[in-house]
C-alpha positions as a Markdown table, in Angstrom:
| # | Residue | x | y | z |
|---|---|---|---|---|
| 1 | Unk | -7.7 | -4.9 | 85.5 |
| 2 | Unk | -11.3 | -3.9 | 85.5 |
| 3 | Unk | -12.2 | -7.4 | 84.2 |
| 4 | Unk | -10.1 | -9.4 | 86.7 |
| 5 | Unk | -12.0 | -12.4 | 88.1 |
| 6 | Unk | -12.2 | -12.1 | 91.9 |
| 7 | Unk | -12.5 | -14.9 | 94.4 |
| 8 | Unk | -13.5 | -14.6 | 98.0 |
| 9 | Unk | -10.5 | -14.8 | 100.3 |
| 10 | Unk | -10.6 | -14.7 | 104.1 |
| 11 | Unk | -8.5 | -12.0 | 105.9 |
| 12 | Unk | -5.5 | -14.3 | 106.5 |
| 13 | Unk | -5.5 | -15.5 | 102.9 |
| 14 | Unk | -5.3 | -12.1 | 101.2 |
| 15 | Unk | -2.1 | -11.7 | 99.1 |
| 16 | Unk | -0.5 | -9.1 | 96.8 |
| 17 | Unk | -2.7 | -10.2 | 94.0 |
| 18 | Unk | -5.8 | -9.3 | 96.0 |
| 19 | Unk | -4.3 | -5.8 | 96.7 |
| 20 | Unk | -3.7 | -5.3 | 93.0 |
| 21 | Unk | -7.2 | -6.5 | 92.2 |
| 22 | Unk | -8.6 | -3.6 | 94.3 |
| 23 | Unk | -6.1 | -1.0 | 93.0 |
| 24 | Unk | -4.1 | -0.9 | 96.3 |
| 25 | Unk | -0.3 | -0.2 | 96.3 |
| 26 | Unk | 2.1 | 0.0 | 99.2 |
| 27 | Unk | 5.3 | 2.0 | 99.3 |
| 28 | Unk | 7.8 | 2.6 | 102.1 |
| 29 | Unk | 9.1 | 6.0 | 103.2 |
| 30 | Unk | 12.0 | 7.4 | 105.0 |
| 31 | Unk | 11.6 | 8.3 | 108.7 |
| 32 | Unk | 11.5 | 12.0 | 107.9 |
| 33 | Unk | 8.8 | 11.6 | 105.3 |
| 34 | Unk | 6.7 | 9.1 | 107.3 |
| 35 | Unk | 6.8 | 10.8 | 110.7 |
| 36 | Unk | 7.2 | 14.4 | 109.4 |
| 37 | Unk | 10.3 | 15.2 | 111.4 |
| 38 | Unk | 14.0 | 14.2 | 111.0 |
| 39 | Unk | 14.5 | 13.2 | 114.7 |
| 40 | Unk | 12.1 | 11.6 | 117.2 |
| 41 | Unk | 12.2 | 12.5 | 120.9 |
| 42 | Unk | 13.2 | 9.7 | 123.2 |
| 43 | Unk | 10.7 | 8.5 | 125.8 |
| 44 | Unk | 10.9 | 10.1 | 129.3 |
| 45 | Unk | 8.1 | 8.2 | 131.0 |
| 46 | Unk | 9.5 | 6.8 | 134.3 |
| 47 | Unk | 8.1 | 3.3 | 133.6 |
| 48 | Unk | 9.6 | 3.3 | 130.1 |
| 49 | Unk | 13.0 | 4.6 | 131.3 |
| 50 | Unk | 13.1 | 1.8 | 133.9 |
| 51 | Unk | 11.9 | -0.7 | 131.2 |
| 52 | Unk | 14.8 | 0.2 | 129.0 |
| 53 | Unk | 17.4 | -0.2 | 131.8 |
| 54 | Unk | 16.3 | -3.2 | 133.8 |
| 55 | Unk | 17.5 | -6.5 | 132.4 |
| 56 | Unk | 15.1 | -8.7 | 134.4 |
| 57 | Unk | 11.6 | -8.3 | 135.7 |
| 58 | Unk | 12.9 | -9.5 | 139.1 |
| 59 | Unk | 15.1 | -6.4 | 139.3 |
| 60 | Unk | 12.2 | -3.9 | 138.6 |
| 61 | Unk | 9.2 | -2.7 | 140.5 |
| 62 | Unk | 5.7 | -1.4 | 140.0 |
| 63 | Unk | 4.4 | -1.0 | 136.5 |
| 64 | Unk | 7.9 | -1.7 | 135.0 |
| 65 | Unk | 7.9 | -5.1 | 136.7 |
| 66 | Unk | 4.5 | -5.9 | 135.2 |
| 67 | Unk | 5.6 | -4.8 | 131.7 |
| 68 | Unk | 8.7 | -6.9 | 131.8 |
| 69 | Unk | 6.7 | -9.8 | 133.0 |
| 70 | Unk | 4.5 | -9.6 | 129.9 |
| 71 | Unk | 7.7 | -9.5 | 127.9 |
| 72 | Unk | 9.1 | -12.6 | 129.7 |
| 73 | Unk | 5.9 | -14.5 | 128.9 |
| 74 | Unk | 6.1 | -13.5 | 125.3 |
| 75 | Unk | 9.7 | -14.7 | 125.0 |
| 76 | Unk | 8.8 | -18.0 | 126.6 |
| 77 | Unk | 5.8 | -18.5 | 124.3 |
| 78 | Unk | 7.9 | -17.7 | 121.2 |
| 79 | Unk | 10.4 | -20.3 | 122.3 |
| 80 | Unk | 7.6 | -22.8 | 122.2 |
| 81 | Unk | 6.4 | -21.4 | 118.8 |
| 82 | Unk | 3.1 | -20.2 | 120.2 |
| 83 | Unk | 3.7 | -16.6 | 120.9 |
| 84 | Unk | 0.8 | -14.9 | 119.1 |
| 85 | Unk | -1.5 | -14.1 | 122.0 |
| 86 | Unk | 1.4 | -13.4 | 124.4 |
| 87 | Unk | 2.9 | -11.0 | 121.9 |
| 88 | Unk | -0.5 | -9.2 | 121.6 |
| 89 | Unk | -0.8 | -9.0 | 125.4 |
| 90 | Unk | 2.7 | -7.6 | 125.7 |
| 91 | Unk | 2.1 | -5.1 | 122.9 |
| 92 | Unk | -1.2 | -4.0 | 124.4 |
| 93 | Unk | 0.5 | -3.2 | 127.7 |
| 94 | Unk | 3.4 | -1.4 | 126.0 |
| 95 | Unk | 0.9 | 0.8 | 124.0 |
| 96 | Unk | -1.0 | 1.5 | 127.2 |
| 97 | Unk | 2.2 | 2.7 | 128.9 |
| 98 | Unk | 2.8 | 4.9 | 125.9 |
| 99 | Unk | -0.6 | 6.5 | 126.4 |
| 100 | Unk | -2.5 | 5.0 | 123.4 |
| 101 | Unk | -5.5 | 4.6 | 125.7 |
| 102 | Unk | -5.7 | 8.4 | 126.5 |
| 103 | Unk | -9.1 | 10.1 | 126.9 |
| 104 | Unk | -11.9 | 7.7 | 126.0 |
| 105 | Unk | -9.8 | 5.2 | 124.1 |
| 106 | Unk | -9.5 | 1.5 | 125.0 |
| 107 | Unk | -7.0 | -1.1 | 123.9 |
| 108 | Unk | -9.0 | -4.2 | 122.8 |
| 109 | Unk | -7.4 | -7.6 | 122.1 |
| 110 | Unk | -8.8 | -9.9 | 119.4 |
| 111 | Unk | -11.7 | -7.6 | 118.2 |
| 112 | Unk | -13.6 | -9.3 | 115.4 |
| 113 | Unk | -14.8 | -7.0 | 112.5 |
| 114 | Unk | -17.4 | -7.9 | 109.9 |
| 115 | Unk | -16.4 | -7.6 | 106.3 |
| 116 | Unk | -18.3 | -8.3 | 103.0 |
| 117 | Unk | -16.1 | -9.5 | 100.1 |
| 118 | Unk | -17.6 | -10.1 | 96.7 |
| 119 | Unk | -21.0 | -10.4 | 98.4 |
| 120 | Unk | -19.9 | -12.9 | 101.0 |
| 121 | Unk | -19.9 | -12.0 | 104.7 |
| 122 | Unk | -16.6 | -12.7 | 106.5 |
| 123 | Unk | -15.1 | -11.8 | 109.8 |
| 124 | Unk | -11.7 | -10.2 | 110.2 |
| 125 | Unk | -9.9 | -10.4 | 113.6 |
| 126 | Unk | -7.0 | -8.2 | 114.4 |
| 127 | Unk | -4.7 | -8.8 | 117.4 |
| 128 | Unk | -5.2 | -5.3 | 118.8 |
| 129 | Unk | -7.7 | -2.5 | 118.1 |
| 130 | Unk | -7.6 | 1.0 | 119.5 |
| 131 | Unk | -11.2 | 2.0 | 120.0 |
| 132 | Unk | -13.0 | 5.2 | 120.9 |
| 133 | Unk | -16.7 | 5.5 | 121.2 |
| 134 | Unk | -17.0 | 2.1 | 119.4 |
| 135 | Unk | -15.0 | 3.3 | 116.4 |
| 136 | Unk | -11.8 | 1.6 | 115.5 |
| 137 | Unk | -8.9 | 4.1 | 115.2 |
| 138 | Unk | -5.8 | 1.8 | 114.9 |
| 139 | Unk | -4.9 | -1.8 | 114.3 |
| 140 | Unk | -2.1 | -4.2 | 115.3 |
| 141 | Unk | -1.7 | -7.5 | 113.4 |
| 142 | Unk | 0.7 | -10.1 | 114.7 |
| 143 | Unk | 2.1 | -12.8 | 112.5 |
| 144 | Unk | 4.5 | -14.3 | 115.0 |
| 145 | Unk | 3.3 | -17.8 | 114.0 |
| 146 | Unk | 4.2 | -17.3 | 110.3 |
| 147 | Unk | 7.5 | -17.5 | 108.5 |
| 148 | Unk | 9.3 | -14.2 | 107.8 |
| 149 | Unk | 9.0 | -14.9 | 104.0 |
| 150 | Unk | 5.2 | -14.4 | 104.3 |
| 151 | Unk | 5.4 | -10.7 | 105.1 |
| 152 | Unk | 3.2 | -10.0 | 102.1 |
| 153 | Unk | 0.3 | -12.0 | 103.7 |
| 154 | Unk | 0.6 | -10.0 | 106.9 |
| 155 | Unk | 0.6 | -6.8 | 105.0 |
| 156 | Unk | -2.5 | -7.7 | 103.1 |
| 157 | Unk | -4.2 | -8.9 | 106.2 |
| 158 | Unk | -3.8 | -5.6 | 108.1 |
| 159 | Unk | -5.0 | -3.7 | 105.0 |
| 160 | Unk | -8.1 | -6.0 | 105.0 |
| 161 | Unk | -8.6 | -5.2 | 108.6 |
| 162 | Unk | -8.5 | -1.4 | 107.9 |
| 163 | Unk | -11.1 | -1.8 | 105.2 |
| 164 | Unk | -13.3 | -3.8 | 107.7 |
| 165 | Unk | -12.7 | -1.2 | 110.4 |
| 166 | Unk | -13.8 | 1.6 | 108.0 |
| 167 | Unk | -17.1 | -0.2 | 107.2 |
| 168 | Unk | -17.7 | -1.0 | 110.9 |
| 169 | Unk | -17.1 | 2.6 | 111.9 |
| 170 | Unk | -19.6 | 3.9 | 109.4 |
| 171 | Unk | -22.2 | 1.5 | 110.7 |
| 172 | Unk | -21.6 | 2.8 | 114.2 |
| 173 | Unk | -21.9 | 6.4 | 113.0 |
| 174 | Unk | -25.1 | 5.8 | 111.2 |
| 175 | Unk | -26.6 | 4.0 | 114.2 |
| 176 | Unk | -25.6 | 7.1 | 116.3 |
| 177 | Unk | -27.3 | 9.4 | 113.7 |
| 178 | Unk | -23.9 | 10.7 | 112.5 |
| 179 | Unk | -23.0 | 11.1 | 108.8 |
| 180 | Unk | -20.9 | 8.3 | 107.5 |
| 181 | Unk | -17.2 | 9.0 | 106.6 |
| 182 | Unk | -16.2 | 9.3 | 103.0 |
| 183 | Unk | -12.6 | 8.5 | 103.9 |
| 184 | Unk | -10.4 | 7.7 | 106.8 |
| 185 | Unk | -6.7 | 6.9 | 107.3 |
| 186 | Unk | -6.2 | 4.1 | 109.8 |
| 187 | Unk | -2.7 | 3.6 | 111.3 |
| 188 | Unk | -1.6 | 0.0 | 111.7 |
| 189 | Unk | 1.4 | -2.0 | 112.9 |
| 190 | Unk | 2.4 | -5.4 | 111.7 |
| 191 | Unk | 4.5 | -7.6 | 114.1 |
| 192 | Unk | 6.3 | -10.2 | 112.2 |
| 193 | Unk | 7.7 | -13.5 | 113.4 |
| 194 | Unk | 10.3 | -12.8 | 116.0 |
| 195 | Unk | 9.0 | -9.3 | 116.7 |
| 196 | Unk | 10.1 | -7.2 | 113.7 |
| 197 | Unk | 7.8 | -4.2 | 113.3 |
| 198 | Unk | 6.3 | -2.5 | 110.2 |
| 199 | Unk | 4.3 | 0.7 | 110.5 |
| 200 | Unk | 1.5 | 1.7 | 108.0 |
| 201 | Unk | -0.9 | 4.6 | 107.3 |
| 202 | Unk | -3.8 | 3.0 | 105.4 |
| 203 | Unk | -6.3 | 5.3 | 103.7 |
| 204 | Unk | -9.7 | 3.8 | 103.2 |
| 205 | Unk | -12.4 | 5.4 | 101.1 |
| 206 | Unk | -16.1 | 4.7 | 100.7 |
| 207 | Unk | -15.3 | 3.8 | 97.1 |
| 208 | Unk | -12.8 | 1.1 | 98.1 |
| 209 | Unk | -15.0 | -0.3 | 100.8 |
| 210 | Unk | -17.9 | -0.6 | 98.3 |
| 211 | Unk | -15.6 | -2.1 | 95.7 |
| 212 | Unk | -14.4 | -4.9 | 98.1 |
| 213 | Unk | -18.0 | -5.6 | 99.1 |
| 214 | Unk | -19.2 | -5.9 | 95.5 |
| 215 | Unk | -16.0 | -7.4 | 94.0 |
| 216 | Unk | -15.5 | -4.5 | 91.5 |
| 217 | Unk | -12.4 | -2.6 | 90.5 |
| 218 | Unk | -12.3 | 0.9 | 92.0 |
| 219 | Unk | -11.4 | 3.8 | 89.8 |
| 220 | Unk | -9.1 | 5.5 | 92.2 |
| 221 | Unk | -5.9 | 4.0 | 93.5 |
| 222 | Unk | -5.4 | 3.5 | 97.2 |
| 223 | Unk | -1.8 | 4.3 | 98.2 |
| 224 | Unk | -0.7 | 2.9 | 101.5 |
| 225 | Unk | 2.4 | 4.3 | 103.1 |
| 226 | Unk | 4.8 | 2.3 | 105.3 |
| 227 | Unk | 7.9 | 2.6 | 107.4 |
| 228 | Unk | 10.4 | -0.1 | 108.6 |
| 229 | Unk | 12.5 | 1.0 | 111.6 |
| 230 | Unk | 16.2 | 0.8 | 111.0 |
| 231 | Unk | 18.0 | 0.0 | 114.3 |
| 232 | Unk | 21.2 | -1.3 | 112.8 |
| 233 | Unk | 20.5 | -4.9 | 113.8 |
| 234 | Unk | 19.3 | -8.0 | 111.9 |
| 235 | Unk | 17.0 | -8.9 | 114.8 |
| 236 | Unk | 14.3 | -7.1 | 116.8 |
| 237 | Unk | 12.9 | -10.2 | 118.4 |
| 238 | Unk | 10.9 | -10.0 | 121.6 |
| 239 | Unk | 13.8 | -11.8 | 123.3 |
| 240 | Unk | 16.3 | -9.3 | 121.9 |
| 241 | Unk | 17.4 | -6.2 | 123.8 |
| 242 | Unk | 16.7 | -4.0 | 120.7 |
| 243 | Unk | 12.9 | -4.1 | 121.3 |
| 244 | Unk | 13.8 | -2.1 | 124.4 |
| 245 | Unk | 16.1 | 0.4 | 122.7 |
| 246 | Unk | 15.1 | 4.1 | 123.2 |
| 247 | Unk | 15.0 | 4.6 | 119.4 |
| 248 | Unk | 12.4 | 1.8 | 119.0 |
| 249 | Unk | 10.2 | 3.2 | 121.7 |
| 250 | Unk | 10.5 | 6.6 | 120.1 |
| 251 | Unk | 9.0 | 5.2 | 116.9 |
| 252 | Unk | 6.0 | 3.8 | 118.9 |
| 253 | Unk | 5.6 | 7.1 | 120.8 |
| 254 | Unk | 5.7 | 9.1 | 117.5 |
| 255 | Unk | 3.2 | 6.8 | 115.8 |
| 256 | Unk | 0.5 | 7.8 | 118.3 |
| 257 | Unk | 0.1 | 11.1 | 116.5 |
| 258 | Unk | -1.7 | 9.3 | 113.6 |
| 259 | Unk | -4.4 | 7.9 | 115.9 |
| 260 | Unk | -7.3 | 10.3 | 115.4 |
| 261 | Unk | -11.0 | 10.3 | 115.7 |
């Protein structure tokens, strides 16, 4: 493995072979192991309660009406096979309603991040970044334009984004006269074609970041943990009522605990 030949791939072209080339593995856990508790509390925010119970945006009011309007646009765009940006806007509003922009955090759409791979400078763009004091704390990568069979590419893309975020964060810290981080776990969400969600906790170390930049094989393995929500349905599309199920919103609410500075 240490003598594998590496080629420079852009963020959207990273595949499983690229993850293996940098000693990265992914495994999925149970809900209890991933979130640390057997049961997740259901959301009680008035806007979310109304969001779960109103069938149409015309029947809602206030913030719920706006949230459902974003969902309506996302559904229409997906019908036209161009739902990527609309999905990101809807997801950003949903995360905002769940409090992901608490304190000094902001929810940024289409935030480009510099990344050096094998000595070549590239740019990685995630659909959504949660940012605090110019440091990226969480990522969302939407692959709504891609086929479901290409999950592996989306998974590799969001891990690439996490590596880029780690490097960018350390540049911000050094510029602010703070010590660079030796390691950081970046939570991330992948939204697949049709709205199926995958949750990840991606640990990134200085060793991994340097290995990707130089195109070398890191000594230590990077073990990414993931979780796939089980909602007893074959579809969780944006147009499907399941994306508004209390259990699904409970997953999103519980995932916020991993967003730390």
